[in-house]
C-alpha positions in Angstrom: 115.0 -90.8 137.9 111.4 -89.6 138.0 108.7 -90.8 135.7 109.0 -89.2 132.2 106.0 -88.4 130.1 106.7 -87.0 126.6 103.8 -85.8 124.4 104.1 -85.2 120.6 102.3 -82.1 119.3 103.8 -82.5 115.8 100.5 -83.0 114.0 98.9 -79.9 115.5 99.1 -77.1 113.0 99.8 -73.9 114.7 101.4 -72.5 111.6 98.0 -71.7 110.0 96.8 -69.7 113.1 96.5 -66.1 112.1 96.3 -63.4 114.8 96.9 -60.6 112.1 100.4 -59.6 113.3 102.4 -62.0 111.1 103.5 -65.6 111.2 104.5 -67.5 114.2 108.1 -67.2 115.3 108.2 -69.2 118.6 105.9 -71.4 120.5 106.1 -73.3 123.8 103.7 -74.5 126.5 103.0 -72.0 129.3 103.1 -74.5 132.1 105.2 -77.6 132.6 105.7 -79.9 135.6 108.7 -82.0 136.5 109.0 -85.2 134.4 107.0 -83.7 131.5 108.3 -83.3 127.9 106.9 -82.1 124.6 107.9 -82.4 121.0 106.8 -79.4 119.0 107.4 -78.4 115.4 109.9 -75.6 114.8 108.6 -73.1 112.4 111.5 -72.9 110.0 112.0 -74.1 106.4 113.9 -77.2 107.4 111.1 -78.8 109.4 113.1 -79.4 112.6 111.5 -80.4 115.9 111.9 -79.0 119.3 112.0 -81.1 122.5 111.3 -79.4 125.7 111.8 -81.2 129.0 111.2 -80.2 132.6 113.7 -82.0 134.8 115.9 -81.3 137.8 119.5 -80.6 136.9 120.9 -83.9 138.2 118.2 -85.9 136.4 118.8 -84.0 133.2 122.5 -85.0 133.2 121.5 -88.7 133.6 118.9 -88.3 130.8 121.5 -86.8 128.4 124.0 -89.5 129.2 121.4 -92.3 128.6 120.0 -90.6 125.5 123.4 -90.3 123.8 124.3 -93.9 124.7 121.2 -95.2 123.1 121.3 -92.9 120.0 125.0 -92.7 119.5 
């Protein structure tokens, strides 16, 4: 499994950015490299978070298995 680097962008307030065409619907990073991940706020009323990962398919399967074993 490659090194994994996850960065949290939860405290960055993109919701108040105003480009004069309405509120934000979706956000993501334009460029990601293998082994990188980001936690971003979802702009909905429930305050959910979005985790984006850039992993090869075989590595992602191992990550999911380990993640669910640890978090039940």
